[in-house]
N, C-alpha and C positions, 0 to 999 in steps of 0.2 A: 582755686587751686593754683599753685605756682607753676609757671610755664615749664621749668625743667622737670618737675615731677610728672606733669601730664605727658611731656615728650618721652620720658623714660617708660611710662606705661604704654604709650602708643607703639614704641619700638619693640617693647617686650612682647606685646600681643602680636606684632607683625612677624617677628622672627620665630618665636616658638610659643604658641598660646598655652602650652602645658607647663611652662616654667613659671613659677610663682615668684612675685616680687616680695620685697620685705613686708609690704603692707598686706600681702595675701597669705603669708605663712600662718600656720595654725598657732593659736595662742597656747602658751605652756599649760594652761588649765583646761585646754580642749575647747575653749570658746573662741569664736571668731571675733576679732576686734571690731568695734563699731566704726562705720565709715566716717571719715573726716568730713565735716560740713564744707560745702562748696559754695563760694559766693556767686551770686547771680551776675552775669556779665553786664556791664553797662552798655547802653545802646551805641555809644560812640567808640567802644573798645574794639579794635580790629581783631584781637584774640578771640573775643566772644563771637564776632561775625564769622570767624574761620570755622568754628565748630558747628555752625548751623548747617544741617543737611549732610554732614560728613560722618558722620557718625560711626560710632563704634559699630553700627549696624552694617557698615560697608566693609570695614577693614579689621576690626578687632576680634572677629570670630574665626574659628577654623573653617577651611574650605568645606563646603557641604552644608554649613549651618547658616550661610549668608542669606538673609531675606532680601530677595531681589526687589529693589524699588522700581517704580515706573520711570519712564523716560523724562516726564515733566519734573519729577523731584530731583533727578540727577542734573538736569539742566539748571534748575534753580540753585543747587548746591555749587555747580561750576561757576555760575555768575557771582555768587557770594564769595567763593574762593578767589576769583580774579580781583574783586574789590579789596579783599583783605591783603592780597599780595601787593597791590598798589599802595595801600596804606602803611605797610610795614617798612622799616628802614632798608635801604638798598644794601645788598650783599651781606645781610645779617643771616644768622643761623635760622631765625624764625621764618624769614622770607624763603630760604632754601627749602625748609620743611614744608612750607605751604605750597611751593612749586611741585614737590614730590606728591603731595596729596592731590593737587590739580591733575597731574598726569594719571594717577590711579583712577580718578573720577572719569576722566575722558576715556580711558580704556574700558571702564565699566559701561559707559554710555555706548561706545562703539560695539561692544559685545552684545548689548541688547538690540542694537540696530541690525547687526549682521550675525545672527545665530549660526552656529556650526551645524547646520542641517546636512543630511547626506546629499552630496552633489555627484553627478555623473563624472567619471574620469575623463571622458572625451566629449567635447562639444564642437560643432562646426558652425561657424557664423561668417558669412560673406567670404568664403574660401579660406578663412582662418581655420586651422585645426588646433583647437585649444586642448591642452592637457592640464589636469589639475595638479598643482604643485604640492609636494610633500614636505619641502623645506620650511621650517618654522622660524629659524633663527636669522635668515637673510632679510635685510631691510630693502624693500623695493618701492618704486613709485608706480602708481596706476597711470597708464598712458591715456586713459579716458577722462578721469576726473582730476588727475594731477595731484592726488593726495597719497599719503603714505599707506602702504599695504602692511598691516600688522599681521604677520604670519602666524602668531600664536593664537589669535582669536578670529581671524578672517580667512575665508576660502578664496583662493585666487588661482588664475589660470595663465598659462604662457602658450603662445602660438609657436609651434615647432618650425614653422616656415620663416616668419619674420621676427620672432621673439617679442611680439606685442604682449604686454602684461597688463592685466586688469583684474579688479575685484569680480567675484562671482555676480554681484548685484549689478555691475556695469556691463556685463556681457550683452544684455538685450539692447543697450544703447550704442554699441559699436556700429559706426557708420562707414568706416574706411575699409575697403577690401584689402586682402592680404597682399603685401608688396611682392612676395615671391611669385604670385601669379603674373604680376606685371613683368618681372624679370624673365619668366618663362616665355611670355608672349612677345615682349618687346625688349630684347636685351641690347639696348643701345643708349649712349649717353647724350645728354644735352651739351653740345660742344660750343655754344655761344657763352661768352663770359657775362654772367649775371644779367640776363636779358630783361631788364626792368621795363614794365609797361605802365606803372602808376596805380595808385589806389582807386582812381576813378574807374579804371577798367575792371576792377573787382567789385564795384559798387560799394566801396568802403566796408567790405566784409572779408573775413578770413577766407583764404583760398581753400581751406579744407573743411572747417565746420560751419562756415558762413556766419559766424558771430560778428557783430558790429565792431570795427576797429578804427583807430585814429592815431596819427603820429603824435598827437598831444597826450595820448594815454587815457582819453575819455571817449567812450566808456571802457575801452580796453586798449592796451599798447599794441601798436602794429610793429611786428618784427620781420625784417626782410631775410629771405633765404638766399644765400649767395649762389646756390646751385640753380634754382629755378627762376630767381628774380622776383618771385611773388611774395606777398605779405601775409603773415599769419598772426593769430592771436597768441597770447602767452601760454595757453593750454596746448597748442599744436606746435609751438616753437619754444624749445627749452634752452636755446643758445648752445646746442651741441656743436662741436667742432669736427670738421672733416676736410680732407683734401679734395679740392674741386677739380675734376678731370680737365675741364676747358682751360683753366689757368695752368695746369701742369703741361698740357700739350702745346699751347700757344706761347706761354711765357716761361716755361720751365720753372714754375712757381709752385712750391709744395707747402706753403704756409697754410695751416688749417683755418678754415673760415666757418662762420656761424651758419648753420643750416637747420631746416625744420626737422621734426621727428620723422616724418615720412621720407624726406630726402636722405636723412641719416641712415635709415634702415635700407633704403634702396642702394645707396653707395656701399654700404657694408656687404650686401649680398652680391654686388656687381664687382667688387674690388679685385677678385681673382679670375674673372672671366676675360678671356682673350678676345676683345671686341674692337681693339684700337689698331687700325692699319696706318702706321705713322707715315709711310711713304706717300700715301694719298692725302692724309689730313694736313701734315706739315712736313714736307720733304726737306725744307731748309734746316730742320732741327738737327739733322746729322752733320751739318757743317759747323755747328756751334757747340755740340756736346760730344766730346771725344769718347766718353764712355759708351755712348750708343753705337759708335762705329766698332768699338772693340767687342761689344756684346753681339752685334750682328755677325762679325767674323767667327766668333766662337760658335754661334748657332749654325752657321753654314757648315762649319767643320763637323759638328755633331750630326747633321743631316747626311754628310758624306760617310760618316762612320756607321750609321744605322744599318746599311745593307750587310756590312761585315757581321754585325751581331745577330741579325735575323737568320743568317745561314750558318752560324757557328753554334754547335751544340754546347760547348763549354760556356759561352756567353749567355745562352738562354738558361742554362742551369744556374749560373751565378746571378741571373736577373739584373744584368748591368743597366739596362734601360730604365729600371725602376729607380735609379738614382735621380731621375727627373720626374717622378710620379706627381710631385706637387706642381710641376709646370709641364704638363703633358704636351702642350702646344709647341714646345721647343723641339720635339722629335717629329713634328708634323709639318711645320713650315718655319720660315725665318722672317715672316712679315708681321704676324699678329702679336700684339702685346696686351697685357692686362695693366690696369692701373697699379696693381701691386708690383709688377715688374718695374715700372717707371719709378715708383717710390724706392724700391731696393737699389735701382741703378743710381739714383741721386744720393742715396745714403752710402753707396760703395759696397753694399753687401752682396749684390748679385754678381758683380765682376769676380770677387774672390771665390765664391762657391762654384760658379760656372767654370772658372779656370781649373779648380781642383778636379771637377768631373771630367773636363776635357783631358787633363793629364792622365787620369785613371783609364779612360777609354783608349787613348793612344798607347799607353803602356801595354794593355792587353793585346792590341792588334800588332804592334811592332816588336814586342819582346816576349810576352808570356804564351801566346798561342801560335803554334806552328801552322795550323790551317789558315789563320788570318794572314800570317806572313807570306804564305804561298800565293796569296791573291794580290801581292804587290806588283809594281811595274818596273821595267827597265827602260831607261830613256833610249828610244830607237834612233834618236838623232845623233847622240854622241856615243851611245852604247858603253858608257862608263859610269862609275859611281855606284852608290848603294842602291838598294831596292827603294823605289819611290811609292808614296801613297798620296792620294788626291788631297788629303788634308794637311800635307806638309807645307810649311810657309814658303819654301823656295821652289815650289813646283807650279806648273800651269796645266790645265786640263783642257783637252780638245772638246769643244761644245758639241761636235757631231758624234764622235765615237767614244768619248770619255777616256781616251788614252792619256797617260800622264807623262810629262816631260820636265826636264829642268827648265826653269823659267827663262834663263838666258838662252838656252838652246832653242826654245820654242819661239822666242821673239826674233832671233837671228835667222830662223828658217820658217817664218810664219806663212810663207807662200803656199806651202803644202804640208799635209800631215801624212807621214809614212803609212800609218794604219788605214787612214781614209783612202789613200791611193791604192793600197793593196786590196781593200774591200771593193773598190770600184772596178779594178781589173778582174777580180773574181766574178763579179756580177756580169761583166761584159762577156767573159769566157763562157759562163753558164748560158747566157742568152744566145751566143753563137752556136753552142753545141745543140741547144734545143731547136734552133733554126735549121741546122744541118739535118737533124733527124726528121724534121717535118718535110724536107724535100723528097720527091718521088725518086 
């Protein structure tokens, strides 16, 4: 049979098995035409080899009438299809059709290996909380066996904590605990830059699955994680890229580096956690990064504005502090930073957004709200000028009584604070009065 005729029959049966081709139409006399004789394929003909095991038994019948072959027959058909692809001319239509047939055969084999039996919706393995996925069209990779998850025919699960994905059949083989548990118990970064110790310290085995590895790629390629400094096999290290905290803090370097799958998940879960105290880790960083100094000043001003909002009914109803709900630590202290904060500072995003929020807060206190305006200060040193607030750029605040003065006035009369002196005199008079009453 000519190749084009056989290809047309194959495609016709695939797209709509109920459409009849010209050779299948009824004869005008009501008799079916005799089938055309088909020459036997020669042993060396790749076309003939391609048809062995592929059979119309697999693809030419409507769904529900397919006679499921066993795994051994499908494997034999796959091998013969591979040989036929190699024998056919490259980039030819016949080779492309053979590749399509090979894909269908592999899908059929995978379906027999992993039947769609009823699986529980939730499974707990090593602190992973796996939920059965319902999406069928998304193509994913199994984190355990490093192969494709065919959602149409395979059951697969995702951990809601660390987003570890794997086949249903790979769940019993999972050996790594959930990374979220480590984040909950030990929320701190490795702050040494790529602390390499060598393959000999790992006994020439993967740091995670303990598979044999070597720098020569035999039996498996050793890949270094830039975060931990350890070596992993290709199944545990997929050359994922991530910003390494140690390089960002010590070198202000945000170039993504290759990390292992476990490190990638850990860094992804930790990226928004405020666990970096920059003044202790690298205090000199503020001398070289001007954006950090600006962000620190804005955060200090926001902390000074916070008491106004807590005691203001209008501000609580407007929920102004929720403007920083993604960075809640900004309204708690001015020392802790997350890795995401540093990434946004380096990209210039955080400075713009925080300046807008600072302007919104100051506008409420100084212009929109009468209650907040009434909580302002008048400079007791010069007793002139507008109402002052502690977050104004031209003011200074007494560290003892929190009184606000013009900066120039405060430095010119820094020997004493009028409010502190007044409070001191009041305490002395109260002490003297109590002493007089105690005398007989």
